[in-house]
Backbone bond lengths (Angstrom), bond angles and torsions (degrees), N, CA, C in turn:
res aa  C-N    CA-C-N  psi(-1)  N-CA   C-N-CA  omega(-1)  CA-C   N-CA-C  phi
1 M - - - 1.435 - - 1.517 110.14 -
2 V 1.323 114.08 142.42 1.450 118.62 178.35 1.508 110.79 -77.76
3 L 1.315 116.56 -42.91 1.461 120.76 -179.18 1.500 110.15 -108.78
4 D 1.306 117.00 158.80 1.457 121.04 -175.89 1.535 109.28 -108.80
5 Y 1.334 116.67 119.06 1.420 121.72 176.38 1.504 108.11 -114.66
6 D 1.336 116.79 134.68 1.470 118.42 -172.25 1.520 114.40 -105.04
7 D 1.336 116.99 14.49 1.482 117.76 176.50 1.530 109.83 -141.29
8 C 1.285 114.47 155.57 1.448 121.62 178.40 1.519 107.65 -152.36
9 A 1.324 116.46 135.49 1.458 119.59 178.51 1.536 108.26 -125.26
10 A 1.318 116.23 136.97 1.465 119.33 -177.76 1.534 109.23 -149.02
11 V 1.326 115.27 159.65 1.446 122.21 173.59 1.517 106.86 -123.23
12 V 1.313 117.83 136.12 1.468 121.56 178.83 1.509 107.31 -115.49
13 G 1.364 114.84 133.96 1.472 121.62 176.50 1.502 109.37 -125.66
14 I 1.340 114.43 151.06 1.477 119.56 178.90 1.516 109.29 -126.76
15 S 1.323 116.46 134.11 1.444 123.31 173.92 1.515 108.83 -115.35
16 K 1.321 116.09 102.75 1.450 119.54 179.87 1.540 111.48 -68.82
17 N 1.317 116.63 -33.65 1.490 120.92 177.42 1.500 113.20 -62.15
18 N 1.363 115.78 -41.58 1.447 120.59 -178.53 1.514 113.33 -96.14
19 R 1.341 116.18 -2.98 1.451 122.71 -179.21 1.529 110.09 54.97
20 R 1.342 116.74 51.59 1.457 122.56 -177.22 1.524 109.87 -133.47
21 I 1.319 113.13 150.43 1.496 120.99 170.49 1.484 106.44 -117.51
22 F 1.336 117.43 132.82 1.472 123.77 -178.35 1.546 107.65 -115.31
23 V 1.321 115.34 135.03 1.441 120.26 176.31 1.530 107.40 -126.25
24 A 1.321 117.31 125.80 1.476 122.71 177.69 1.518 107.85 -119.99
25 F 1.328 115.53 127.32 1.453 120.11 179.13 1.504 110.84 -100.54
26 R 1.325 116.35 148.06 1.438 121.52 176.36 1.527 110.38 -63.21
27 G 1.298 117.06 151.96 1.462 120.84 -177.81 1.507 113.05 -70.81
28 S 1.285 116.44 174.75 1.454 123.71 -179.99 1.526 111.56 -65.99
29 T 1.306 115.46 152.63 1.479 119.11 -175.78 1.537 111.44 -120.66
30 A 1.307 120.13 -3.03 1.440 121.68 -177.73 1.525 109.58 -144.50
31 T 1.296 116.35 149.22 1.480 120.91 179.45 1.522 111.55 -58.73
32 T 1.354 116.99 -39.06 1.451 119.80 179.47 1.505 110.93 -66.15
33 Q 1.291 118.33 -34.41 1.457 121.58 177.40 1.509 110.86 -66.72
34 V 1.298 117.93 -41.62 1.477 121.97 177.77 1.537 109.04 -61.24
35 A 1.340 116.98 -43.70 1.448 120.09 -178.89 1.518 110.51 -63.41
36 E 1.338 118.23 -41.03 1.451 120.76 179.95 1.537 110.44 -65.49
37 Q 1.317 116.43 -40.69 1.464 120.27 -178.17 1.539 109.62 -68.15
38 A 1.313 118.53 -37.19 1.456 122.46 175.60 1.524 109.59 -60.35
39 L 1.320 116.52 -45.45 1.477 119.85 177.81 1.505 112.30 -61.59
40 Q 1.336 117.17 -42.98 1.435 120.88 177.89 1.537 111.87 -62.13
41 T 1.315 115.86 -39.45 1.473 120.61 179.80 1.511 110.08 -62.14
42 A 1.349 115.80 -41.85 1.459 120.64 -176.78 1.527 112.99 -74.59
43 T 1.331 117.12 -29.95 1.473 120.20 -171.81 1.519 114.51 -125.35
44 G 1.321 118.65 -14.47 1.440 118.48 -169.72 1.530 116.37 -117.66
45 M 1.330 117.74 14.44 1.469 119.08 179.35 1.508 110.75 -79.52
46 R 1.342 114.57 138.14 1.475 121.09 -178.86 1.495 109.46 -129.33
47 D 1.328 116.95 151.32 1.456 122.17 175.65 1.515 108.97 -65.52
48 F 1.353 114.38 140.88 1.462 120.73 178.27 1.532 106.57 -127.93
49 P 1.346 116.38 89.85 1.461 122.46 -174.24 1.507 115.38 -52.51
50 T 1.349 116.05 -31.35 1.460 119.75 -178.40 1.512 112.87 -56.06
51 T 1.351 115.09 -37.51 1.473 119.24 -178.23 1.516 112.99 -109.95
52 G 1.342 117.29 -10.86 1.437 119.65 -176.38 1.507 114.04 77.58
53 G 1.336 115.46 12.02 1.459 120.89 -179.51 1.517 112.85 -117.12
54 K 1.305 116.04 -161.29 1.453 122.11 176.12 1.509 109.46 -123.57
55 V 1.325 116.03 148.34 1.454 122.81 178.11 1.511 109.16 -139.62
56 F 1.335 117.05 166.85 1.438 121.09 175.88 1.525 110.29 -59.97
57 K 1.327 116.13 142.80 1.458 121.75 177.42 1.531 111.33 -49.81
58 T 1.332 116.84 -38.99 1.443 121.32 179.55 1.482 113.38 -55.33
59 L 1.375 115.91 -42.57 1.449 120.77 -177.51 1.486 112.78 -70.74
60 V 1.331 119.24 -32.98 1.472 122.50 175.16 1.544 109.25 -63.94
61 T 1.315 115.66 -39.55 1.445 119.33 179.28 1.535 111.94 -67.02
62 L 1.328 116.22 -39.90 1.468 120.51 -179.31 1.512 112.90 -77.48
63 F 1.353 117.98 -33.93 1.451 122.23 -175.57 1.527 109.25 -130.37
64 P 1.331 117.98 74.56 1.489 119.28 -177.46 1.520 109.76 -63.73
65 P 1.348 116.34 145.11 1.475 119.40 -178.86 1.511 111.17 -69.15
């Protein structure tokens, strides 16, 4: 990360019927944070085979498939 943010808010939901876990993060709180996230979206998205989608490079590093 280019900038340092010291808080994070998220909600976790579980669907036993669909055998899924959902995580939703709170939105950005500063203009600089939005700019950094836009840059990561343009340059830092990586394949995440576990879900068949793409996630930020940071998340792949933290939660390898």
